[in-house]
N, C-alpha and C positions, 0 to 999 in steps of 0.2 A: 416633455413628459412631466406630469403633475407630481408634486411631492406631498407627503403627509406630514402633519405636525407631529413631533415626537410624542406628545401626550395623547395623540389620537391613534398611534400605531398599534396594531394588534398582531399576534403571532400569525404566520402565514402557513396554511396547510396543516396545522395541528390545532388541537383543542386547547391545550394549556401548556404553560411553563411553570416549573416550581418557583417559589418565591426567591430562592437564592439565584436561580438562573436569571430572573428578572433583574436582580441587582447587578449581576455580572454583565448583562446585556446593556443596561442603561449607563454603566460606568464608561464614559467616553473621554473624560478629562485626564485620566491617568491609566497606566497599564494595569492589567488584571492577571492574577495567577489563579486559575480555576482548577481545583483538585476535583476530579470526577472519576469515580470508580467504574468498575465494569458495568456495562448496561446503562450508564447514566445518560446516554444520548449526547456524547461529546460532539459528534458530527452534526446532529440536528441543532444543538445549541449554537455552534459556529455558523451554520446556515441561517439561523434566525437572527443572529447578531449582524451578519452581513446584510440581510434584508433590511433590518432596522437602520443601519448606517446609510445604505444606498437609497432606500425609499423615503427617508426623512431629509436627505441632503446633508446629513452630518459628515458624510464623505462626498463632497460635491464633485460634479464632473469638471474637468476630465480626470481628476485624481482617481486612483485605484486602490483596491484592497489586495494585499498579497497574502496568500495562505500557503504555508509550507508544511508538508507532511513527510513522512519517511517512506511510505510505500506508494507506488504509482496508483494502485487501485483505490487507496484511501484518498489520494488527491483528486481522482476522477469522481469518486462517490460524493465528495464534498462539493465539487463543481456542479455535478448534476443536481444536487439538492438546491443549490442557489438558483440554477436555471429554472427549476420548478417553482421557486418561491418569488422570483423577481421578474419583471418585464425584461425582454431581451436586451434592450438598450442599457439597462442597469446591470444585468448579469454579465455583460461583456466587460465590465470594469472590475470584475472579480477574477483574479488570476490565481489559480490553484496549481502548485508545483510541488515536486519533491525537492528535498535539500539538494540532491545531486543535479536535478534539472535546473534549479535556480543558479547554482554555481556554474554549471556547464554553459548555460545561456550567456552569462557574463563573459566567460572566457571566449566563446565562439564569436561574440560580437566585438569584443575589445582586445583580442589577443595581440594586436600590433602595438598595444601600449605596454606590453610585458617586456622587461629587459631581454636582450637577445640571448643571453645565457639560458634563460628559462622559457623562451618563447616557443610554443609548439607550432608546427606547420598546420595548414588548414586540414590536411588529410590524416591527422593523427588517429590512432585507434585506441579504444578503451581496453585496459589490461586488468586482469584479476590474478596477480602473481601468486603462485603456490609457495610453500616453504622451500621446496626444492629449487624453484626459480630464484628465490632470494638468496639461498645458500650458494647457488651457482654464481650469482653476481659477486657476492662477498669473496669467493675464491678467485674469480677472474680479476677482481680489483685489488687483490692482495691485502684485503682488510682483515685484521685479526683483533680479537677481543670484543667483537660485536657479533651477536647472533641474529637470526632472522627476525625474531620477535622484537628485539631492540631496534632493528632497522625499520620495521613497520612504524614504531613510535616516532623515530626520527623523521620519517617522511611526513607523518601526520602533524607533528607539533612544531617543527622548525618553520619560522615565517620567512618568506622571501624578502630580501632587501631590508632587513630590520637589524641594524647594527646594535640597537639598544636591547635586544633580546638576551644578550649575554650567553650566547652559545659557545661552548668550548671549541677551540680551533679544530681538534680532531673530529668532532661531531659535524662541524660545518663542512669539513673535507669529505666525509662520507656522504653527506647530503648532496653536495655538488657533484660528486662522482656518480651517484645514482641517477641524478637528473641528466647528466651528460650521457650516461649509458642508455637511458630510456629514449632520449630525443635524438641522439646521434650515433649510437652504437650498433645500429642495424638498419636495413633499408627502410623499415617502417618505424615511425615514431609512436611511442606508447605513453599513455597517461593513465594512472589509476585515479579513482574518484577522490582519494585524499590529496593527490597532487593537484587535481582540478580545483578542489576547495581552497588550496593554498594560493593558487593563481588568482582565484576570484577575490580572496581576502586582500591580496596585494593590490589588485586593481582598484578596489574601493578605498583602500588606505592611502595609496600613493597618488591617486589621480583625483584632484578636487572636482573636476567637472563630472566625472563618472559618479563620484560620491554624491554630489549635489543632485544630479539627475535622478538617481535611485531614491534618495531620501525624500525628494519632493513628489515623485511619481506615486510612491506608496506611503501615505501618511499613517496608514493602519496596517498592521501585520498580525496575522494569526499564526500560531505555532501549535500544531497538533502532535499528540504523543510526545510532549516535551521531555518526559522522563528519559527518553532514549537519545537526547541530544549530546553529541560529542563536544569536547572542549574546543576542538578546531572549528567545528561548525558554529559554536557560540561566538567564537572570535570573529567569524565572518559577519555574523549578525551585528555585533557591537561595532565593527568597523564600518558597516554600511548604514546603520541607523543609530539614533540617540534619543534620549527621553525628552529632549527639548523640542524635537520636530516630529517624533513618531510615537504612537501608542501601540502597545502589544497586548494581545490576548493569548496567553499560553494556557493550554489545557493538557491534562495528563494525570497519571496516577503512579506514584512511586512503587506501588505493589505490583505494577506491571512492567517494571524496568528489567528487560531481559537482554539488553544490548551492552551490558557491562564489558563483555569479552571484546566488543568492538570499540570500546573507549567511551561509553556513555558516562557522563559526569555523575559521581555518586551523590553530589549535593546540588544538582542542577537547579531545583526550584529555589533553594536558598540563594544561590548566586544570582539567578535571574531576578528574584524579588528585590535584592539589594541594588543590582545594577540599574534597574529601570523603575525603582520605587513603586513596585507593583502592589496592588491591593489583593490580599488573599481571600478567596471565596471557595467554599466546598459545596458540591452538589450531593444530594443524599438519595434521590430517587433512582431506582433500578427499573428501567422500562423493559428490559429484556427477559429477565427470569422471574419465576413465580416464588411465592413465599418459602416453600420447602427448599428449593435450590439456593435461595439467597441465604437461608439459615446455615447451610453447609458451607457456602462461600465465605460467610462471616467467620466461621471457625478457622479457616485457613488464613483469612485476612488478619485476624487477631494474632496468629502465630508470627506474622510478619511485622505487624505494627500493633502492639497492645492497646494503643490509644485510638485506634480507628473507630469512627462513628459507624453505627449499624445502618446499613442501607435500607431503604423502605421499598419493598417489592411492589411493582405495578404490573408485572406480567401476569397473565391468567393461566392457571394450570388446566391443561386439556387432556391429560393422560391419567391412566390408572396404574397402580402398582408402583414398584420402585422407581424413583427418579434419579438415584445415584447408587452405584454398587460396584464391587470388584468381582469380576467373573473369574472363577478358578478353573483352569484347564490343566489336564494331566500331561499333555504332550503338545508339541508345536503343530503337528498335523491336526490334532483335535481342535486346537485354537483357531486355525485357519478355517476348517470346515464348519465349526460352530459359529464363528463370526459371520461367515458368508451366508450360512443358512438363516441366521437371525435377521441379517439385513434384507435378504430376499423376502422373508415373511413380512417385515415392516413395509417394504415396497408393495407387496401384495395387499396389505391392509390399507393402502392409500396414501402413505407418506412418500412424497417425491424423493427419488434417490438423491437429488442434489441437496436435500435437507438433512441427509444422514452423513456426517463427515467422519472420516477416520484420520486421527492425528497420530503422528509419531514424533519422538524426540529428535531424531535425525535419520538420515539415509532412507528417504521414502522409496527410492528405487528398489531397495531390497524387498520391502513388503509388497510392492507392486508386482514383482515376479511371482509371489506366492498367492496373494489374495486376488489379484486380477483374474487368473485363470479359474479359480474357484468360484468367483462371482459370475464370470462369463458363462460357466456351465449352467448356472441358475437363471440366466437371462438378464443379469444386472451388470452394466458396464462400470468399470472403475477408471477414474481419471487422476493421474498424478499431475497436479497443477504446477508442480515445481519442475517438471520435465521441460527440457529445452526443445523448441522446434527451430532448427537453425541455431542461432546464437541468442535467442530470447525465450524466456520462460513463458509457458502458456498463460499463467496468471498475469504476468506483465503485459503480454500481447493483447489480452482482452480489454485492458485498460488504455491501450494506445488510441490516440486521436484518429489514426487511420482506420482502426477497427470500428470505432464509433461512427465513422463516416460511411464505410462500405457496407457494414452489416445490414442496416435498414434498407438500403437500396437493393441488396441481394434478396432480402426478404420480399420486397415488393416485386422483384422479378420472378420469384419462385411461387408466390401465393397471389391468388386473385384479389383477395381483400385483406388488408391488415392496417387498420386505422392508426395503431400505435406506431408502426414502422413508417407510415406516411408522415406523421407528425414529426418523428425524429429525423427523417430524411430532410424535410423542409427546414427544420431548425438548424441542422448541420450546414446545409447549403447557404442559408441566410448568414450564418456565422462566417463562412468563407468569404462571402461577398459584402459583409458588414452592412446588411440591409436592416433598417429599423422597421418595427411594426407600424410606425407612423408614415412610412413611405409606401403609398398605395401602388404607384407605378413599379417600384422595386419589388413589392410583394407579388405583383402580377408576373413580372419577369421571372422571379424565383420559382413560382408555381409552374410556369411553363417549362422552365429548365428542369425541374424535378420530373415533370411528366415525360419530357424527352429522354431523360436518363433512364427512367423506369421502362419506357418503351424499348430502348436499346438493349438493356440487360435482360428484359423479358424475352425479346427475340432471340438473344444468345442462348438463354437457358432452355427455351422451347426447342431450339434446334440442336442442343447438345445434351446428351444423356448425362445423368449424374455419375461421372467417372473421374477418377483422380487426374487424368490427363487434361481435363477441361478446366481445372482450377485456375491455372496461370492465365488462360485466355479471358476468363471472367474478370479477374482482378485487373489485368492490363486494360481491358475495355473501359472499365469504370475510371481508372486513373487517367487514361488518355482523354476521355470525354469531360471529366471534371477539370482536368488540367493539373499536371504534376507541379507546375510552377505555382499555381494558385494554392494548392494544398501546402506546399513547403513555405510559401511566403507568410501564411497565416499561422503556421505551427513552428514556433522557434526551435523546438527540439529536432526538427527535420532540416535544419539549415545545411548541414553537411551531407554530402552524397552518401557516405558510409552509414550514417544514422538512419536515413530514410530507406536505403536499400536493405538494411538489417530487418526493419519492420515489415517491408514488403515481402521479403523472403520468408519470414516467419509466418505471415498471413497465408501466403501461397502454400507453404508446406502443411500447415494445419488444415487448411481447406481441402487439400489433396487427400490427407489422411481421412478426413470425415466423409469425403465422397467415395472413398475406397470401395465400400460394399453397401452404400446407402440405396434405399429404394427410390428416393426422390431428393431433389435439391433442398426442399424444406426440411427433410429429416437430417440431411447433412449439416444444415445451419443450426438445427437443435443441438447436434453433437458439438459443433464448433463452440457454441455458447455454454456447453456443459449441462444442458438440460437433461434431467433424468439419468445423470451419471453420479456415482458416489465420489465426492472429492476426497483425495488423499493428499495430505500436506503435513509439513512440520508445524510445530507450535509457533515458530517465528512467522511462518507464512499465514497463520490463522489470526494473527493480531488484527483487531478491527473488524473481524467477521463474526457472524452468528449463524447458528443452525438449529433446527428443531431438536436434533439429538446428536451428541458428540460421543464417539467411542475412541478413547485413548488406548492405542495398541501398545501393551507392554509396560504395565506398572510393576516393575520388579527391580531387584537390587543390582541387576546387570545393566539394564537400560538406564536406570537412574542411580548409578553407583555413587554419584556425588550429591545426591539429595539428602541433606541433613539440615536440621533447624537453624544452624549457624551460617549456612550458605544461602544468602538472600536471593541471589540470582536464580538458583535452582528452585527455591521456594516460589519465587515470582513466576517462573516458568510453569510450575504446577498450577498456580493460581490462574494463570492465563488460560491453560487448558480447560480448567473447570468452568470458567466463566464464559466460554464460547456458546454454551448451551442455553436455549430458551426453555426446553421442557425436561431433558434428561441428559445425564453425563455418566457414562460407564467406562470402566477401566478393565482391560484384560490382564490376566496374570497366568503365566505358564511355568510350572515347576521345572521343566527341562531347560528353560532359558535363564531363570534367575529366581532367587528366593524372595520371600515377602519383605516388605519394608515395615517392620513391626511398629516402630515409633509413630509412623504416619497413620497406620491403621488404628493405633491406640488413640491418637489425636482425634480422628474422625469418629471413632466410637460407633455407636449403634446407628448413627445417621447414614453411614455408608457400609452396609453389611457385605460380607464375603459370601458369594453364592456359587455353589457347585455347578459345573457346566450343564449337568442333566436337569437342573432346576431353573435354568434361565427361561423366562417367559417372554 
């Protein structure tokens, strides 16, 4: 595969990069700390830098680039961008994972190198313990003077097998008791992701061979949304890599740090810059929002950081009227009916429903029960993407490798002609079989295999009506013909039976739901992918996403009881909500549910007017 000289390389698939992005992209001799605000194109920048390193040979074969994100959909979006920008052979050397997946992959592969006291069995389950569950453990273990919140910190921050950490004896005892309870206290062993992170950190710290293999495999590491990195996660990175053998490119924005409650480092960029001698570079362009919206965003950004540079808007305004406002409703019933009616009008005017997002601060299932039926009466479906199907959230399921593999094949079975699905199906099958675009015989075999798969699933769909009961058969047919062993061998996160079964079950359940009252398989697949459905999600789930219009449900003193200028995480959350929008961002307020946030309305001033429900256009 021919390489390009660094001086001859040009951006792939886009027209331009801002000057500062060029600086960060070409800096390969040392680590970089890229501060990039909302809409700055962090994902595209990382995809371009990956293309630059792979296509110029600055990251030579067989070495790889490791990209670590916080959310599965963010990791997959970045991977998809690189696949579009690079030839397949090069794109395969770009590994995009979440922090949890990276740590879990190490544990699943090398768990036998863990001391017996902390070694999980192969069939362990993932646990998400509630406060009640933690309190129950403390009671059963006879532990006093430590509450559930303190226990969570102990689990996250105590390192395994590190006598030099200086942990008090009573804390070490609590730590060991909890591990013993989770691994041996019941028929099934359980690990939380903080426990998995600690196991992974131990493996790379204590085993020279594992450490050396990882360090040499991934000379380049990308860190997305770095502002949300937890101290324990950062310790895993510093244990696995060092500035003498690896270079990092970390991107993020402190104004969007909304994971402080989960342990995100308050000074992460400062610590990272010092640890890896990173060069700081700030990006200024906002490719998402237009000038009017960016001006409003800057007001909020300045309240968080008075020294923030003003972003330069590159988005084009395509709407008339208000682009940001607070809608004033007199009652909760009026709020639901008014919002549903407005959304239906927007869909009728040609804006796809999936471009009209409704965000809540928390508990989306509560709004789903109210807004869902109101929208359904108007012919517009609502989808709570945080809802679980089986034991996996819809938003996470859609980013799974299995979904990316099966969906295009199902499309080809349901539709006579779909060139995009054909291209995706072939790409996925070539990935499974590691076939290079230079391998003519391999390409012929892959094309014939794709045709055979399409023929099989088309025959199944033709002979089976779009009914919920037929979902399992379609999924089973494709997995059997592709080969479960092949899928799992190429996908590290599917190594364990339980992990693969969880995704298969979720896929089957969601497809069954979508087939429930569908007129065709094609319509059911549209539903599966969320097309023409209004997405409902929390602010945290919206990170990294963008929509034509965002409606934040409930800007009031009850929903935002802790939103004050001196509480940065709450201000950051508000900023995140505001910056998801490409064209418009609206906030609903209902007097029955909570009062006005006067200081915030004063800050926003005339830029964000309060509009009575009868005057909403």
